[in-house]
ROKE-940046 format. One record per residue (C-alpha): x, y, z; residue in one letter; residue number from 0. Coordinates in nm, 4 decimals. Layout:
<pts>
PT;X;Y;Z;res;n
PT;X;Y;Z;a;NUM;
...
</pts>
This chain:
<pts>
PT;X;Y;Z;res;n
PT;-0.0114;-0.0093;-0.0057;m;0;
PT;0.1318;0.3306;-0.0987;s;1;
PT;0.2662;0.5726;0.1912;g;2;
PT;0.2378;0.8818;-0.0134;f;3;
PT;-0.1123;1.0384;-0.0489;v;4;
PT;-0.1730;1.3809;-0.2283;d;5;
PT;-0.5472;1.4380;-0.2041;e;6;
PT;-0.7428;1.3625;0.1049;a;7;
PT;-1.0892;1.4644;0.2616;q;8;
PT;-1.1068;1.6254;0.6008;l;9;
PT;-1.3880;1.7076;0.8429;n;10;
PT;-1.3158;1.9459;1.0894;v;11;
PT;-1.5547;2.0695;1.3800;r;12;
PT;-1.4777;2.3224;1.6292;g;13;
PT;-1.5542;2.2774;1.9899;g;14;
PT;-1.9059;2.3950;2.1075;d;15;
PT;-1.9180;2.6978;2.3622;g;16;
PT;-2.0313;2.6354;2.7229;g;17;
PT;-2.3498;2.7691;2.8554;a;18;
PT;-2.3793;3.0431;3.0784;g;19;
PT;-2.5048;2.9840;3.4383;a;20;
PT;-2.8032;3.1237;3.6221;v;21;
PT;-2.7183;3.1605;3.9758;s;22;
PT;-2.8246;3.4243;4.2684;v;23;
PT;-2.5534;3.4935;4.5538;r;24;
PT;-2.6500;3.3304;4.8720;r;25;
PT;-2.4746;3.4471;5.1868;e;26;
PT;-2.5373;3.4425;5.5606;a;27;
PT;-2.8206;3.7106;5.6606;h;28;
PT;-2.8462;3.7656;5.2725;v;29;
PT;-3.1358;3.5171;5.1580;p;30;
PT;-3.1295;3.6497;4.7895;l;31;
PT;-2.8246;3.8590;4.6749;g;32;
PT;-2.7637;3.9691;4.3128;g;33;
PT;-2.6840;3.7210;4.0076;p;34;
PT;-2.3639;3.5757;4.0044;d;35;
PT;-2.3930;3.3274;3.7263;g;36;
PT;-2.0626;3.2750;3.5410;g;37;
PT;-2.0157;3.2703;3.1637;d;38;
PT;-1.9529;2.9385;2.9599;g;39;
PT;-1.5875;2.8755;2.8278;g;40;
PT;-1.5298;2.9323;2.4576;k;41;
PT;-1.4975;2.6031;2.2221;g;42;
PT;-1.1533;2.5287;2.0620;g;43;
PT;-1.0553;2.5989;1.7243;d;44;
PT;-0.9160;2.3629;1.4494;v;45;
PT;-0.6148;2.5058;1.2769;w;46;
PT;-0.4259;2.3792;0.9785;l;47;
PT;-0.0656;2.4377;1.0083;v;48;
PT;0.2118;2.3670;0.7505;a;49;
PT;0.4717;2.1364;0.9227;d;50;
PT;0.8071;2.0495;0.7176;r;51;
PT;0.8002;1.7410;0.8980;n;52;
PT;0.4997;1.5824;0.7294;v;53;
PT;0.5557;1.4689;0.3718;s;54;
PT;0.1955;1.3407;0.2641;s;55;
PT;-0.1550;1.3672;0.3303;l;56;
PT;-0.1606;0.9705;0.4671;l;57;
PT;-0.2753;1.0562;0.8117;a;58;
PT;-0.6524;1.1904;0.6810;f;59;
PT;-0.6799;0.8747;0.4353;r;60;
PT;-0.8475;0.6034;0.7279;d;61;
PT;-0.8961;0.9003;0.9649;h;62;
PT;-1.0487;1.2272;0.8224;p;63;
PT;-1.2103;1.3713;1.1346;h;64;
PT;-1.0547;1.6315;1.3544;r;65;
PT;-1.2395;1.7922;1.6601;k;66;
PT;-1.1736;2.0344;1.8988;a;67;
PT;-1.2803;2.0090;2.2617;t;68;
PT;-1.5882;2.2095;2.3780;s;69;
PT;-1.5730;2.4909;2.6687;g;70;
PT;-1.7263;2.3902;2.9625;t;71;
PT;-2.0109;2.5430;3.1268;h;72;
PT;-2.0311;2.8506;3.3893;g;73;
PT;-2.1060;2.7976;3.7518;q;74;
PT;-2.2298;3.0085;4.0538;g;75;
PT;-2.0217;3.2783;4.1990;k;76;
PT;-1.9016;3.4080;3.8798;k;77;
PT;-1.7310;3.0937;3.8164;k;78;
PT;-1.6528;3.0918;3.4325;h;79;
PT;-1.5911;2.7669;3.2326;g;80;
PT;-1.2545;2.6541;3.0719;h;81;
PT;-1.2207;2.7359;2.7218;a;82;
PT;-1.1582;2.4153;2.4982;g;83;
PT;-0.8413;2.3321;2.3744;s;84;
PT;-0.7519;2.4255;2.0157;d;85;
PT;-0.6495;2.1348;1.7544;v;86;
PT;-0.3437;2.1906;1.5415;l;87;
PT;-0.3597;1.9705;1.2445;v;88;
PT;-0.0104;1.9192;1.0778;a;89;
PT;-0.0345;1.8990;0.6918;v;90;
PT;0.2854;1.8926;0.4252;p;91;
PT;0.3981;2.2398;0.2970;e;92;
PT;0.2286;2.3350;-0.0340;g;93;
PT;-0.0959;2.2101;0.0945;t;94;
PT;-0.3988;2.3971;-0.0906;t;95;
PT;-0.7312;2.3876;0.0713;v;96;
PT;-1.0669;2.3840;-0.1043;y;97;
PT;-1.4485;2.3554;-0.0023;d;98;
PT;-1.6868;2.1096;-0.1315;q;99;
PT;-1.7690;2.3360;-0.4016;e;100;
PT;-1.3823;2.3594;-0.5272;g;101;
PT;-1.3491;2.7237;-0.4076;e;102;
PT;-0.9954;2.7960;-0.2862;l;103;
PT;-0.9930;2.8742;0.0690;l;104;
PT;-0.6027;2.8843;0.1844;a;105;
PT;-0.2419;2.7854;0.0576;d;106;
PT;-0.0191;2.6693;0.3135;l;107;
PT;0.2966;2.7215;0.1264;v;108;
PT;0.5750;2.7490;0.3647;s;109;
PT;0.6279;2.5860;0.7551;a;110;
PT;0.4316;2.7914;1.0264;g;111;
PT;0.1660;2.8893;0.7786;d;112;
PT;-0.1625;2.8446;0.9288;r;113;
PT;-0.5293;2.8814;0.8678;w;114;
PT;-0.8514;2.8764;1.0749;l;115;
PT;-1.0362;2.5683;0.9404;a;116;
PT;-1.3322;2.5483;1.1860;a;117;
PT;-1.3863;2.8073;1.4512;a;118;
PT;-1.5128;2.7040;1.8160;g;119;
PT;-1.8435;2.8494;1.9487;g;120;
PT;-1.8578;3.1591;2.1666;r;121;
PT;-1.9559;3.0829;2.5326;g;122;
PT;-2.2692;3.1557;2.6938;g;123;
PT;-2.2948;3.4746;2.8880;r;124;
PT;-2.4164;3.3936;3.2453;g;125;
PT;-2.6992;3.5949;3.4005;n;126;
PT;-2.4445;3.8416;3.5842;a;127;
PT;-2.3923;3.9826;3.2336;r;128;
PT;-2.7742;4.0669;3.2284;f;129;
PT;-2.7732;4.3011;3.5010;l;130;
PT;-2.8987;4.6631;3.4400;s;131;
PT;-3.0940;4.9276;3.6175;n;132;
PT;-3.3946;4.8056;3.4661;r;133;
PT;-3.3198;4.4505;3.5156;r;134;
PT;-3.2069;4.3752;3.8946;r;135;
PT;-3.2291;4.0091;3.9007;a;136;
PT;-3.2056;3.8277;3.5683;p;137;
PT;-3.3218;3.4876;3.5792;s;138;
PT;-3.1785;3.3762;3.2496;f;139;
PT;-2.8559;3.3140;3.0674;a;140;
PT;-2.7112;3.2373;2.7047;e;141;
PT;-2.6575;2.8679;2.5728;q;142;
PT;-2.2874;2.8347;2.4078;g;143;
PT;-2.2660;2.8468;2.0382;e;144;
PT;-2.2272;2.5591;1.8325;k;145;
PT;-1.8844;2.5226;1.6762;g;146;
PT;-1.8310;2.5246;1.2919;e;147;
PT;-1.8264;2.2138;1.1032;e;148;
PT;-1.7417;2.1185;0.7533;r;149;
PT;-1.5946;1.8832;0.5009;w;150;
PT;-1.2567;2.0301;0.3216;l;151;
PT;-1.0574;1.8742;0.0146;r;152;
PT;-0.6936;1.8755;0.0714;l;153;
PT;-0.4347;1.8946;-0.2444;e;154;
PT;-0.0762;1.8692;-0.1974;l;155;
PT;0.1715;2.0357;-0.4328;r;156;
PT;0.5388;1.9430;-0.3588;l;157;
PT;0.7805;2.2117;-0.2882;l;158;
PT;1.1144;2.1463;-0.5081;a;159;
PT;1.4001;2.3216;-0.6468;d;160;
PT;1.4010;2.1159;-0.9665;v;161;
PT;1.1343;1.8880;-1.0902;a;162;
PT;1.2566;1.6473;-1.3368;l;163;
PT;0.9846;1.5978;-1.6355;v;164;
PT;0.9843;1.3748;-1.9390;g;165;
PT;0.8365;1.0544;-2.0877;f;166;
PT;0.7719;0.7444;-1.8993;p;167;
PT;1.0854;0.5391;-1.8576;n;168;
PT;1.3106;0.8093;-1.9663;v;169;
PT;1.5398;0.7350;-1.6473;g;170;
PT;1.4293;1.0101;-1.3885;k;171;
PT;1.3860;0.7729;-1.1120;s;172;
PT;1.7670;0.6313;-1.1902;t;173;
PT;1.8902;0.9702;-1.1989;l;174;
PT;1.7474;1.0689;-0.8746;i;175;
PT;1.8933;0.7696;-0.7281;s;176;
PT;2.2241;0.8391;-0.8219;r;177;
PT;2.2382;1.2020;-0.7314;i;178;
PT;2.0745;1.1809;-0.3483;s;179;
PT;1.9749;0.9220;-0.1020;a;180;
PT;1.6253;0.8868;-0.2628;a;181;
PT;1.5693;0.4925;-0.3516;r;182;
PT;1.2722;0.5020;-0.5718;p;183;
PT;1.1436;0.1679;-0.7725;k;184;
PT;1.3227;0.1190;-1.0777;i;185;
PT;1.2293;-0.1104;-1.3483;a;186;
PT;1.2616;-0.1320;-1.7232;d;187;
PT;0.8898;-0.0772;-1.8145;y;188;
PT;0.6926;0.2496;-1.8246;p;189;
PT;0.5071;0.3881;-1.5499;f;190;
PT;0.7353;0.2531;-1.2996;t;191;
PT;0.6774;0.5643;-1.0791;t;192;
PT;0.3218;0.6087;-0.9876;l;193;
PT;0.4183;0.8685;-0.7000;e;194;
PT;0.6436;1.1595;-0.6707;p;195;
PT;0.9677;1.1205;-0.5180;n;196;
PT;1.1989;1.3672;-0.3593;l;197;
PT;1.5723;1.3882;-0.3315;g;198;
PT;1.8129;1.6132;-0.1521;v;199;
PT;2.1110;1.6842;-0.3701;v;200;
PT;2.4271;1.8390;-0.1550;r;201;
PT;2.6594;2.0547;-0.3420;m;202;
PT;3.0338;2.0767;-0.2646;d;203;
PT;2.9759;2.4551;-0.1895;e;204;
PT;2.7309;2.3324;0.0840;g;205;
PT;2.3991;2.4396;-0.1012;d;206;
PT;2.1372;2.1827;-0.1228;e;207;
PT;1.9034;2.1269;-0.3843;l;208;
PT;1.5583;1.9328;-0.3496;v;209;
PT;1.4578;1.7396;-0.6695;v;210;
PT;1.1560;1.6006;-0.7440;a;211;
PT;1.0951;1.2968;-0.9747;d;212;
PT;0.7789;1.3418;-1.1436;i;213;
PT;0.5736;1.0259;-1.2773;p;214;
PT;0.6292;1.0242;-1.6548;g;215;
PT;0.4137;1.2424;-1.8740;l;216;
PT;0.2117;1.1333;-2.1932;i;217;
PT;0.0748;1.3421;-2.4805;e;218;
PT;-0.2534;1.4502;-2.3585;g;219;
PT;-0.1409;1.4563;-1.9872;a;220;
PT;-0.2887;1.8524;-1.9651;a;221;
PT;-0.6192;1.7025;-2.0340;e;222;
PT;-0.5949;1.4352;-1.7627;g;223;
PT;-0.4633;1.1457;-1.9613;r;224;
PT;-0.2688;0.8841;-1.7378;g;225;
PT;-0.3432;1.0763;-1.4379;l;226;
PT;-0.1896;1.3818;-1.5874;g;227;
PT;-0.3515;1.6432;-1.3578;h;228;
PT;-0.2537;1.4415;-1.0441;r;229;
PT;0.1373;1.4395;-1.1892;f;230;
PT;0.1448;1.7845;-1.3163;l;231;
PT;0.0406;1.9771;-1.0265;r;232;
PT;0.3466;1.8741;-0.8276;h;233;
PT;0.5568;2.0707;-1.1246;v;234;
PT;0.3744;2.3854;-1.0300;e;235;
PT;0.6098;2.4987;-0.7647;r;236;
PT;0.9284;2.3983;-0.8692;a;237;
PT;1.1810;2.6929;-0.9261;r;238;
PT;1.3391;2.5225;-1.2156;a;239;
PT;1.2510;2.2530;-1.4776;l;240;
PT;1.4804;1.9759;-1.6222;a;241;
PT;1.3488;1.8174;-1.9130;v;242;
PT;1.4772;1.4624;-1.9880;l;243;
PT;1.4834;1.3267;-2.3359;l;244;
PT;1.5204;0.9505;-2.4266;d;245;
PT;1.8038;0.9084;-2.6807;l;246;
PT;1.7669;0.5140;-2.6475;a;247;
PT;1.6885;0.3408;-2.9885;p;248;
PT;1.3417;0.2009;-2.7953;t;249;
PT;1.2389;0.5923;-2.7413;a;250;
PT;0.8921;0.6438;-2.8522;p;251;
PT;0.9545;0.9634;-3.0474;h;252;
PT;1.2909;1.1552;-3.1457;p;253;
PT;1.4252;1.3882;-2.8956;p;254;
PT;1.3194;1.6905;-3.0700;a;255;
PT;0.9523;1.5515;-3.0782;e;256;
PT;0.9772;1.4455;-2.7207;q;257;
PT;1.0781;1.8077;-2.6218;e;258;
PT;0.7802;1.9547;-2.8317;r;259;
PT;0.5252;1.7207;-2.6619;i;260;
PT;0.6474;1.7728;-2.2821;v;261;
PT;0.6578;2.1656;-2.3295;l;262;
PT;0.3392;2.1638;-2.4900;h;263;
PT;0.1511;1.9706;-2.2200;e;264;
PT;0.3249;2.1871;-1.9527;l;265;
PT;0.2132;2.4938;-2.1435;g;266;
PT;-0.1452;2.3648;-2.1653;q;267;
PT;-0.1571;2.2856;-1.7972;y;268;
PT;0.0138;2.6135;-1.6754;r;269;
PT;0.1414;2.8471;-1.9235;p;270;
PT;0.3988;3.0102;-1.6694;e;271;
PT;0.5595;2.6992;-1.6314;l;272;
PT;0.7202;2.7778;-1.9800;l;273;
PT;0.8792;3.0844;-1.8363;e;274;
PT;1.0815;2.9055;-1.5595;r;275;
PT;1.4569;2.8271;-1.5754;p;276;
PT;1.4706;2.5169;-1.7867;r;277;
PT;1.7452;2.2758;-1.8579;i;278;
PT;1.6963;2.0106;-2.1636;v;279;
PT;1.9157;1.7284;-2.1698;v;280;
PT;1.9423;1.3747;-2.3240;g;281;
PT;1.9102;1.0747;-2.1148;s;282;
PT;2.0456;0.7157;-2.1394;k;283;
PT;2.3449;0.8425;-2.3573;a;284;
PT;2.5282;0.4939;-2.2783;d;285;
PT;2.2872;0.3192;-2.5371;i;286;
PT;2.2269;0.5824;-2.7693;a;287;
PT;2.2339;0.5213;-3.1370;d;288;
PT;2.3868;0.7137;-3.4004;a;289;
PT;2.0610;0.8199;-3.5503;d;290;
PT;1.9347;0.9511;-3.1907;q;291;
PT;2.2457;1.1387;-3.1440;l;292;
PT;2.2586;1.2880;-3.4991;a;293;
PT;1.9099;1.4466;-3.4036;g;294;
PT;2.0454;1.5862;-3.0722;w;295;
PT;2.3118;1.8576;-3.0262;s;296;
PT;2.2348;1.9243;-2.6552;g;297;
PT;2.3923;1.7950;-2.3521;p;298;
PT;2.3763;1.4438;-2.2629;t;299;
PT;2.4310;1.2089;-1.9616;f;300;
PT;2.3919;0.8521;-1.8618;s;301;
PT;2.2524;0.7346;-1.5010;a;302;
PT;2.4047;0.4272;-1.5494;v;303;
PT;2.7869;0.5061;-1.6029;t;304;
PT;2.7591;0.8395;-1.4559;g;305;
PT;2.8958;1.0136;-1.7425;d;306;
PT;2.7492;1.3803;-1.7603;g;307;
PT;2.5892;1.3692;-1.4461;i;308;
PT;2.8173;1.6334;-1.2691;p;309;
PT;2.7621;1.8652;-1.5459;q;310;
PT;2.3717;1.8194;-1.5072;l;311;
PT;2.3704;1.8726;-1.1340;v;312;
PT;2.5968;2.1820;-1.1852;g;313;
PT;2.3520;2.3106;-1.4586;a;314;
PT;2.0519;2.2392;-1.2103;m;315;
PT;2.2374;2.4315;-0.9308;a;316;
PT;2.2814;2.7384;-1.1529;d;317;
PT;1.9037;2.7579;-1.2476;a;318;
PT;1.8022;2.7445;-0.9053;v;319;
PT;2.0535;3.0061;-0.7911;r;320;
PT;1.8900;3.2419;-1.0745;q;321;
PT;1.5587;3.1395;-0.9833;a;322;
PT;1.6047;3.2118;-0.6240;r;323;
PT;1.7670;3.5421;-0.7013;a;324;
PT;1.4595;3.6691;-0.8801;a;325;
PT;1.2118;3.5654;-0.6110;e;326;
PT;1.0682;3.8274;-0.4062;p;327;
PT;1.1325;3.8445;-0.0182;e;328;
PT;0.8603;3.5817;0.1223;p;329;
PT;0.5733;3.7678;0.3193;e;330;
PT;0.3877;3.6074;0.6127;p;331;
PT;0.0923;3.3928;0.4963;f;332;
PT;-0.2399;3.5332;0.6394;v;333;
PT;-0.5846;3.4297;0.5613;v;334;
PT;-0.8782;3.6564;0.6376;h;335;
PT;-1.1870;3.4880;0.6880;r;336;
PT;-1.4276;3.7407;0.8529;p;337;
PT;-1.7622;3.5989;0.9582;r;338;
PT;-2.0359;3.8464;0.8511;p;339;
PT;-2.1696;4.0206;1.1799;e;340;
PT;-2.4922;4.1584;0.9883;g;341;
PT;-2.8019;3.9908;0.9262;l;342;
PT;-2.9785;3.8571;0.6305;v;343;
PT;-3.3457;3.7740;0.5555;v;344;
PT;-3.4341;3.5029;0.3091;r;345;
PT;-3.7885;3.3733;0.2094;r;346;
PT;-3.8449;3.0116;0.2894;t;347;
PT;-4.0065;2.7778;0.0764;d;348;
PT;-4.2830;2.7508;0.2946;s;349;
PT;-4.3743;3.1180;0.2610;g;350;
PT;-4.2388;3.2246;0.5888;g;351;
PT;-3.9026;3.4172;0.6845;w;352;
PT;-3.5773;3.3100;0.7991;l;353;
PT;-3.3228;3.5432;0.9578;v;354;
PT;-2.9614;3.4578;0.9732;e;355;
PT;-2.6568;3.6418;1.1018;g;356;
PT;-2.4367;3.5959;1.4138;r;357;
PT;-2.5737;3.8807;1.6141;a;358;
PT;-2.9142;3.7680;1.5810;v;359;
PT;-2.8818;3.4037;1.6430;e;360;
PT;-2.7032;3.5010;1.9482;r;361;
PT;-2.9795;3.7217;2.0677;a;362;
PT;-3.2069;3.4229;2.0667;v;363;
PT;-2.9706;3.1666;2.2399;a;364;
PT;-3.1019;3.1905;2.5728;l;365;
PT;-3.1444;2.9252;2.8317;s;366;
PT;-3.5288;2.9663;2.8842;d;367;
PT;-3.7066;3.1745;2.6284;i;368;
PT;-4.0411;3.1074;2.7716;t;369;
PT;-3.9143;3.3162;3.0498;n;370;
PT;-4.1200;3.6145;3.0098;l;371;
PT;-3.8026;3.8368;3.1281;e;372;
PT;-3.5891;3.6724;2.8677;a;373;
PT;-3.8465;3.6862;2.6024;l;374;
PT;-3.8631;4.0621;2.6885;a;375;
PT;-3.4680;4.0789;2.6403;y;376;
PT;-3.4739;3.9087;2.3244;v;377;
PT;-3.7637;4.1515;2.1734;q;378;
PT;-3.5521;4.4596;2.2809;q;379;
PT;-3.2407;4.2952;2.1452;r;380;
PT;-3.3930;4.2058;1.8177;l;381;
PT;-3.5409;4.5370;1.7577;r;382;
PT;-3.2224;4.7181;1.8296;s;383;
PT;-3.0488;4.4962;1.5905;l;384;
PT;-3.2652;4.5968;1.2983;g;385;
PT;-3.4889;4.2644;1.2499;v;386;
PT;-3.7950;4.4333;1.2436;d;387;
PT;-3.7228;4.6777;0.9695;k;388;
PT;-3.5157;4.4357;0.7574;a;389;
PT;-3.8343;4.2283;0.7675;l;390;
PT;-4.0562;4.4925;0.6631;a;391;
PT;-3.8181;4.5957;0.3637;r;392;
PT;-3.8503;4.2009;0.2596;a;393;
PT;-4.1784;4.2500;0.2458;g;394;
PT;-4.2983;4.0576;0.5482;a;395;
PT;-4.6717;4.0988;0.6718;r;396;
PT;-4.8620;4.0468;0.9855;d;397;
PT;-4.8757;3.6915;1.0825;g;398;
PT;-4.6036;3.5476;0.8548;d;399;
PT;-4.3901;3.3040;1.0352;p;400;
PT;-4.0278;3.3851;1.1148;v;401;
PT;-3.7479;3.1798;1.2265;q;402;
PT;-3.3969;3.2618;1.3816;i;403;
PT;-3.1984;2.9429;1.4541;a;404;
PT;-3.4238;2.7261;1.6620;s;405;
PT;-3.6356;3.0435;1.7819;f;406;
PT;-3.9701;3.0689;1.5790;h;407;
PT;-4.2330;3.3689;1.6395;f;408;
PT;-4.5148;3.5493;1.3924;d;409;
PT;-4.4280;3.8782;1.2916;y;410;
PT;-4.6336;4.1770;1.3998;l;411;
PT;-4.6099;4.5374;1.3064;t;412;
PT;-4.6157;4.7711;1.6154;d;413;
</pts>
């Protein structure tokens, strides 16, 4: 079973907020003191964090759920509940995050980049928070908010300095095994490599190059042939490209045609890939025949004998230095995902009205909505948030049913 996974589904759920407490202070000789119910604790958040020690999305294949802990409830004597613990979900550098509709939500490129995947619910306020000059002994509190929950789709795009691209069985795996400690599967048939391999090449000057062995491309890869999209996306972040051309007598096309096809597929997939520093080199020089060599005047190498490999590695290093010098200074990765604080009024299929918005939903999240004092607070709070005016603008009429979260009432004009 493969240990490399570059696509995964992930379910994230923030912790629920704890409920606020309804409590009255009780002391000797003070039979009924003021309200002292504490607030509930906030639910924990779920964060995705890019980690250079994680190399694939394998951890999510069989265990796709990640959930933060909930906050605890408030208590009397103004004891607030503990907040839930956040969950940090480690993902590889180069992970992109999409929702189920395919919208890009985050791109975690470098180690330490993080993104809030599911926010925990806010804790409910205890009855001590509702004390006012007009409300001396509030007998209600808020319930905690539910944490966010959703499914995400993760994709991994490898981060490499050089991507080795070419037809199947052109010698990419053999080359990476010669220049690094990587040990990919090597055989004398096409499509031996079914997953990308990374190797680290250490130069005499102390520099290091990360080289990616990309599974072989075929004509039509940009349209998805031969799992083309899954292979091609690992080329996207490479600083430089090394195009390997097969010089063996058994090659499917002459070198020039191989180069044309490979560059065409790269351009069809991402035109900007053709602007990257590029090295084009002939492979399998040890078994190349005269006809193939006659049609190729560029550099060659043999991964079997080692001829031409030092020159190829040096060319790779030069291309990467050129690409690094042209890169702008990295900026901290920040994703702003503000949650709308306003309200939205929508018509329901049954002819009623649905009011949505964090503030209005929080206004009705009380422990006992049948309590007359709590009901008066809800009416006053919704009016101050502009719910009455929003419903009127939307066309609501007397007697129309209205829903806010789990709270239902009939709309009536003053």
